[in-house]
DSSP file (Angstrom, degrees, kcal/mol; ACC not computed):
  #  RESIDUE AA STRUCTURE BP1 BP2  ACC     N-H-->O    O-->H-N    N-H-->O    O-->H-N    TCO  KAPPA ALPHA  PHI   PSI    X-CA   Y-CA   Z-CA
    1    1 A M              0   0    0      0, 0.0     5,-0.0     0, 0.0    87,-0.0   0.000 360.0 360.0 360.0 132.4   -3.5   16.0   -6.6
    2    2 A S     >  -     0   0    0      1,-0.1     4,-2.0     4,-0.0     5,-0.1  -0.197 360.0-114.8 -64.3 159.8   -4.8   16.5   -3.1
    3    3 A D  H  > S+     0   0    0      1,-0.2     4,-2.9     2,-0.2     5,-0.2   0.843 117.5  55.9 -63.5 -36.1   -3.6   14.4   -0.2
    4    4 A D  H  > S+     0   0    0      2,-0.2     4,-2.1     1,-0.2    -1,-0.2   0.913 109.9  44.5 -65.9 -39.9   -7.2   13.1    0.2
    5    5 A T  H  > S+     0   0    0      2,-0.2     4,-2.3     1,-0.2    -2,-0.2   0.885 114.1  49.5 -68.3 -39.4   -7.1   11.9   -3.5
    6    6 A S  H  X S+     0   0    0     -4,-2.0     4,-1.8     2,-0.2    -2,-0.2   0.895 111.0  50.0 -66.2 -42.5   -3.7   10.4   -3.1
    7    7 A L  H  X S+     0   0    0     -4,-2.9     4,-2.6     1,-0.2    -2,-0.2   0.904 109.3  51.0 -60.8 -43.3   -4.7    8.7    0.1
    8    8 A R  H  X S+     0   0    0     -4,-2.1     4,-2.6     1,-0.2    -2,-0.2   0.902 108.0  53.1 -64.5 -40.8   -7.8    7.2   -1.6
    9    9 A M  H  X S+     0   0    0     -4,-2.3     4,-2.2     1,-0.2    -1,-0.2   0.899 110.3  47.5 -57.8 -39.1   -5.6    5.9   -4.5
   10   10 A I  H  X S+     0   0    0     -4,-1.8     4,-3.0     2,-0.2     5,-0.2   0.942 110.6  51.8 -66.5 -49.0   -3.3    4.2   -2.0
   11   11 A Q  H  X S+     0   0    0     -4,-2.6     4,-2.2     1,-0.2     5,-0.2   0.921 110.9  48.2 -49.7 -50.4   -6.4    2.7   -0.1
   12   12 A V  H  X S+     0   0    0     -4,-2.6     4,-2.8     1,-0.2     5,-0.4   0.911 112.1  48.9 -62.2 -44.0   -7.7    1.3   -3.4
   13   13 A A  H  X>S+     0   0    0     -4,-2.2     4,-2.8     1,-0.2     5,-1.5   0.914 110.3  50.3 -65.8 -40.7   -4.4   -0.2   -4.4
   14   14 A L  I  <>S+     0   0    0     -4,-3.0     5,-2.7     3,-0.2     4,-0.3   0.907 114.8  44.6 -62.0 -40.5   -3.9   -1.8   -1.0
   15   15 A Y  I  <5S+     0   0    0     -4,-2.2    -2,-0.2    -5,-0.2    -1,-0.2   0.896 126.6  27.1 -74.2 -40.9   -7.4   -3.4   -1.2
   16   16 A W  I  <5S+     0   0    0     -4,-2.8    -2,-0.2    -5,-0.2    -3,-0.2   0.838 134.0  26.0 -93.8 -29.8   -7.3   -4.6   -4.8
   17   17 A A  I  <5S+     0   0    0     -4,-2.8    -3,-0.2    -5,-0.4    -2,-0.1   0.799 128.7  32.4-105.0 -33.1   -3.6   -5.2   -5.5
   18   18 A W  I   < +     0   0    0     -5,-1.5    -3,-0.2    -4,-0.3    -4,-0.1   0.957  68.7 148.7 -89.4 -67.9   -1.9   -5.9   -2.1
   19   19 A D    > < +     0   0    0     -5,-2.7     3,-1.1     1,-0.1     5,-0.2   0.782  17.3 177.5  43.4  57.9   -4.6   -7.7   -0.1
   20   20 A P  T 3  S+     0   0    0      0, 0.0    -1,-0.1     0, 0.0    -5,-0.0   0.711  78.0  46.9 -62.7 -22.2   -2.5  -10.0    2.0
   21   21 A I  T 3  S-     0   0    0     46,-0.1    -2,-0.1     0, 0.0    -3,-0.0   0.511 112.3-114.3-102.0  -6.5   -5.5  -11.5    3.9
   22   22 A G  S <  S+     0   0    0     -3,-1.1    -3,-0.1    -7,-0.1    -7,-0.0   0.890  70.8 133.7  82.2  41.8   -7.7  -12.2    0.8
   23   23 A V    >   +     0   0    0     -8,-0.1     3,-2.5     6,-0.1     6,-0.2   0.438  25.3 138.0 -99.2  -1.9  -10.5   -9.8    1.4
   24   24 A R  T 3  S+     0   0    0      1,-0.3     3,-0.1    -5,-0.2    -8,-0.1  -0.171  72.9  17.2 -52.1 131.2  -10.6   -8.4   -2.2
   25   25 A G  T 3  S+     0   0    0      1,-0.2     2,-0.8     2,-0.1    -1,-0.3   0.379  89.6 121.5  87.2  -4.0  -14.1   -8.0   -3.5
   26   26 A I    X   -     0   0    0     -3,-2.5     3,-1.5     1,-0.2    -1,-0.2  -0.849  51.5-157.1 -95.0 112.1  -15.7   -8.2   -0.1
   27   27 A K  G >  S+     0   0    0     -2,-0.8     3,-1.7     1,-0.3    -1,-0.2   0.869  89.6  54.7 -56.5 -43.1  -17.6   -4.9    0.2
   28   28 A E  G 3  S+     0   0    0      1,-0.3    -1,-0.3     2,-0.1     3,-0.3   0.647 109.4  49.2 -68.6 -15.4  -17.7   -5.0    4.0
   29   29 A A  G X  S+     0   0    0     -3,-1.5     3,-2.0    -6,-0.2    -1,-0.3   0.207  73.1 114.0-110.0  14.5  -13.9   -5.3    4.1
   30   30 A A  T <  S+     0   0    0     -3,-1.7     3,-0.3     1,-0.3    -1,-0.2   0.706  81.3  46.6 -60.6 -20.6  -13.1   -2.4    1.6
   31   31 A D  T >  S+     0   0    0     -3,-0.3     3,-1.2     1,-0.2     4,-0.4   0.254  77.8 112.6-105.2  11.9  -11.5   -0.5    4.5
   32   32 A E  T <  S+     0   0    0     -3,-2.0     3,-0.2     1,-0.3    -1,-0.2   0.798  86.9  30.7 -55.6 -34.7   -9.4   -3.3    5.9
   33   33 A Y  T >> S+     0   0    0     -3,-0.3     3,-2.1    -4,-0.2     4,-0.5   0.326  85.9 107.6-107.4   4.1   -6.1   -1.8    4.9
   34   34 A D  G X4  +     0   0    0     -3,-1.2     3,-1.1     1,-0.3    -1,-0.1   0.790  69.2  66.6 -57.8 -33.1   -6.9    1.9    5.2
   35   35 A M  G 34 S+     0   0    0     -4,-0.4     4,-0.3     1,-0.3    -1,-0.3   0.687 100.7  50.9 -63.8 -17.2   -4.9    2.4    8.4
   36   36 A H  G <> S+     0   0    0     -3,-2.1     4,-1.6     1,-0.1    -1,-0.3   0.626  90.0  79.5 -94.8 -11.9   -1.7    1.7    6.4
   37   37 A A  H <X S+     0   0    0     -3,-1.1     4,-2.8    -4,-0.5     5,-0.2   0.875  85.9  57.0 -65.9 -39.0   -2.3    4.2    3.6
   38   38 A P  H  > S+     0   0    0      0, 0.0     4,-2.0     0, 0.0    -1,-0.2   0.886 107.5  47.6 -63.2 -34.2   -1.2    7.3    5.5
   39   39 A R  H  > S+     0   0    0     -4,-0.3     4,-2.2    -3,-0.3    -2,-0.2   0.907 111.4  50.9 -70.0 -39.5    2.2    5.9    6.2
   40   40 A V  H  X S+     0   0    0     -4,-1.6     4,-2.9     1,-0.2     5,-0.2   0.945 109.7  51.8 -62.7 -46.7    2.6    4.9    2.6
   41   41 A L  H  X S+     0   0    0     -4,-2.8     4,-2.6     1,-0.2    -1,-0.2   0.889 106.5  52.6 -55.1 -41.1    1.6    8.4    1.5
   42   42 A E  H  X S+     0   0    0     -4,-2.0     4,-1.4     2,-0.2    -1,-0.2   0.936 111.0  47.5 -62.3 -44.0    4.2    9.9    3.8
   43   43 A M  H  <>S+     0   0    0     -4,-2.2     5,-2.4     1,-0.2     3,-0.3   0.933 111.5  50.1 -63.4 -45.2    6.8    7.7    2.2
   44   44 A L  H ><5S+     0   0    0     -4,-2.9     3,-1.5     1,-0.2    -1,-0.2   0.907 110.8  49.0 -56.5 -43.1    5.7    8.6   -1.2
   45   45 A K  H 3<5S+     0   0    0     -4,-2.6    -1,-0.2     1,-0.3    -2,-0.2   0.788 109.2  52.7 -68.6 -25.5    5.7   12.3   -0.5
   46   46 A A  T 3<5S-     0   0    0     -4,-1.4    -1,-0.3    -3,-0.3    -2,-0.2   0.382 114.5-118.4 -89.0   4.4    9.2   11.9    1.0
   47   47 A D  T < 5 -     0   0    0     -3,-1.5    -3,-0.2    -4,-0.2    -2,-0.1   0.894  46.3-176.7  55.7  41.8   10.4   10.2   -2.3
   48   48 A A      < -     0   0    0     -5,-2.4    -1,-0.2    -6,-0.1     5,-0.0  -0.429  30.3-103.2 -64.4 145.4   11.2    7.0   -0.4
   49   49 A P    >>  -     0   0    0      0, 0.0     4,-1.8     0, 0.0     3,-0.7  -0.276  29.2-108.2 -67.8 158.8   12.8    4.3   -2.5
   50   50 A V  H 3> S+     0   0    0      1,-0.2     4,-2.7     2,-0.2     5,-0.2   0.886 118.3  57.0 -51.9 -43.0   10.6    1.4   -3.6
   51   51 A E  H 3> S+     0   0    0      1,-0.2     4,-2.1     2,-0.2    -1,-0.2   0.851 103.8  52.6 -64.3 -31.6   12.5   -1.0   -1.3
   52   52 A Q  H <> S+     0   0    0     -3,-0.7     4,-1.9     2,-0.2    -1,-0.2   0.922 111.9  44.1 -67.2 -45.0   11.6    1.2    1.7
   53   53 A I  H  X S+     0   0    0     -4,-1.8     4,-2.4     2,-0.2    -2,-0.2   0.933 115.2  49.9 -64.7 -45.3    7.9    1.2    1.0
   54   54 A A  H  X S+     0   0    0     -4,-2.7     4,-2.5     1,-0.2    -2,-0.2   0.863 107.9  53.1 -59.4 -39.4    8.1   -2.5    0.3
   55   55 A H  H  X S+     0   0    0     -4,-2.1     4,-2.5    -5,-0.2    -1,-0.2   0.897 108.0  51.5 -61.9 -43.4    9.9   -3.2    3.5
   56   56 A Y  H  X S+     0   0    0     -4,-1.9     4,-1.9     2,-0.2    -2,-0.2   0.961 111.9  46.0 -61.5 -53.1    7.2   -1.3    5.4
   57   57 A L  H  X S+     0   0    0     -4,-2.4     4,-2.1     1,-0.2    -2,-0.2   0.878 111.9  51.0 -61.9 -39.2    4.4   -3.4    3.8
   58   58 A T  H  X S+     0   0    0     -4,-2.5     4,-2.7     1,-0.2    -1,-0.2   0.913 109.6  51.8 -60.9 -42.3    6.3   -6.7    4.3
   59   59 A G  H  X>S+     0   0    0     -4,-2.5     4,-3.1     1,-0.2     5,-0.8   0.881 105.6  53.9 -62.9 -37.8    6.7   -5.7    7.9
   60   60 A V  I  X>S+     0   0    0     -4,-1.9     5,-2.2     1,-0.2     4,-0.8   0.945 113.3  43.0 -59.4 -49.5    3.0   -5.0    8.3
   61   61 A V  I  <5S+     0   0    0     -4,-2.1     6,-2.3     3,-0.2     5,-0.3   0.920 119.9  42.4 -67.2 -40.3    2.2   -8.6    7.0
   62   62 A R  I  <5S+     0   0    0     -4,-2.7    -2,-0.2     4,-0.2    -3,-0.2   0.935 128.9  22.4 -73.4 -48.0    5.0  -10.3    9.1
   63   63 A V  I  <5S+     0   0    0     -4,-3.1    -3,-0.2    -5,-0.2    -2,-0.1   0.928 130.9  32.7 -93.1 -48.4    4.5   -8.4   12.4
   64   64 A R  I  <<S+     0   0    0     -5,-0.8    -3,-0.2    -4,-0.8    -4,-0.1   0.919 133.7  26.9 -80.6 -42.4    1.0   -7.0   12.6
   65   65 A M  S   <S-     0   0    0     -5,-2.2    -3,-0.2    -6,-0.2    -1,-0.2   0.675  89.8-144.0 -95.1 -16.6   -0.8   -9.7   10.6
   66   66 A E        +     0   0    0     -6,-0.4    -4,-0.2    -5,-0.3    -3,-0.1   0.898  52.2 135.7  53.1  47.3    1.6  -12.6   11.4
   67   67 A L        -     0   0    0     -6,-2.3    -1,-0.2     1,-0.1    -2,-0.1  -0.749  65.6 -80.8-117.8 161.6    1.1  -14.0    7.9
   68   68 A P        -     0   0    0      0, 0.0     2,-0.2     0, 0.0    -1,-0.1  -0.388  54.1-124.1 -59.4 142.4    3.7  -15.4    5.4
   69   69 A V        -     0   0    0     -2,-0.0     3,-0.1    -3,-0.0   -11,-0.1  -0.631  19.5-162.8 -93.1 152.0    5.3  -12.6    3.5
   70   70 A R     >  +     0   0    0     -2,-0.2     4,-1.9     1,-0.1     3,-0.4  -0.764   9.9 178.6-127.9  82.3    5.5  -12.1   -0.2
   71   71 A P  H  > S+     0   0    0      0, 0.0     4,-2.4     0, 0.0     5,-0.2   0.816  80.2  57.0 -57.4 -35.2    8.3   -9.6   -0.7
   72   72 A D  H  > S+     0   0    0      2,-0.2     4,-2.7     1,-0.2     5,-0.2   0.914 107.4  49.4 -64.1 -42.2    7.9   -9.6   -4.6
   73   73 A R  H  > S+     0   0    0     -3,-0.4     4,-2.7     1,-0.2     5,-0.2   0.947 112.3  47.9 -56.1 -50.5    4.2   -8.6   -4.2
   74   74 A D  H  X S+     0   0    0     -4,-1.9     4,-1.9     1,-0.2    -2,-0.2   0.859 112.6  48.7 -63.4 -37.8    5.2   -5.8   -1.9
   75   75 A R  H  X S+     0   0    0     -4,-2.4     4,-2.1     2,-0.2    -1,-0.2   0.896 111.7  48.8 -68.3 -42.0    7.9   -4.6   -4.2
   76   76 A H  H  X S+     0   0    0     -4,-2.7     4,-2.4     1,-0.2    -2,-0.2   0.930 112.8  47.7 -63.5 -44.2    5.6   -4.6   -7.2
   77   77 A L  H  X S+     0   0    0     -4,-2.7     4,-3.0     1,-0.2     5,-0.2   0.906 111.6  50.5 -63.7 -41.6    2.9   -2.7   -5.4
   78   78 A S  H  X S+     0   0    0     -4,-1.9     4,-2.1    -5,-0.2    -1,-0.2   0.888 110.0  49.7 -65.2 -38.2    5.4   -0.2   -4.1
   79   79 A S  H  X S+     0   0    0     -4,-2.1     4,-2.1     2,-0.2    -1,-0.2   0.928 112.0  48.4 -67.6 -45.3    6.8    0.4   -7.6
   80   80 A M  H  X S+     0   0    0     -4,-2.4     4,-2.9     1,-0.2     5,-0.2   0.937 112.8  48.1 -60.5 -49.2    3.2    0.9   -9.0
   81   81 A L  H  X S+     0   0    0     -4,-3.0     4,-2.4     1,-0.2    -1,-0.2   0.884 109.9  51.7 -57.5 -39.7    2.3    3.3   -6.2
   82   82 A Q  H  X S+     0   0    0     -4,-2.1     4,-1.9    -5,-0.2    -1,-0.2   0.905 112.4  45.8 -65.1 -41.7    5.5    5.3   -6.7
   83   83 A Q  H  X S+     0   0    0     -4,-2.1     4,-1.4     2,-0.2    -2,-0.2   0.912 114.2  48.2 -71.1 -42.2    4.8    5.6  -10.5
   84   84 A M  H  X S+     0   0    0     -4,-2.9     4,-1.5     1,-0.2    -2,-0.2   0.885 111.7  49.6 -65.3 -36.1    1.2    6.5  -10.0
   85   85 A F  H  X S+     0   0    0     -4,-2.4     4,-0.6    -5,-0.2    -1,-0.2   0.845 108.2  53.4 -72.1 -34.0    2.1    9.1   -7.4
   86   86 A A  H  < S+     0   0    0     -4,-1.9     3,-0.3     1,-0.2    -1,-0.2   0.817 107.1  52.7 -66.8 -30.9    4.7   10.6   -9.7
   87   87 A I  H  < S+     0   0    0     -4,-1.4    -2,-0.2     1,-0.2    -1,-0.2   0.858 109.4  48.9 -71.6 -37.8    2.1   11.0  -12.5
   88   88 A T  H  <        0   0    0     -4,-1.5    -1,-0.2     1,-0.2    -2,-0.2   0.566 360.0 360.0 -86.9  -5.4   -0.3   12.9  -10.2
   89   89 A R     <        0   0    0     -4,-0.6    -1,-0.2    -3,-0.3    -2,-0.1   0.545 360.0 360.0 -63.2 360.0    2.2   15.4   -8.8
C-alpha cells in the first residue's frame, strides 16, 4: 500500500474512531486531526509498539488540546491501526 493510502487510512481512523474533540460526522471538520497522521504513519512504519503510538495520541490530547485523556481509547485505536497497517504491507 502506498504511503498516501496509508496516510488516508490513518486520517479516517483518527476522525471516526479517535475524535477527542467530538467532531465526528461534521463534514467541515473532516480534516481536524490530519496533522497528526504523518507522525502516526512514521511510527507504524518503524514498527513502534502499541503503547508508543498510544502515548503519542494521549500526549496530543493532554498537551496540544488540553483535554481530559482517555488512554484506553488511544490504546485501542493504536492497536487497530497497527493491525490494519500490518495487513496492508
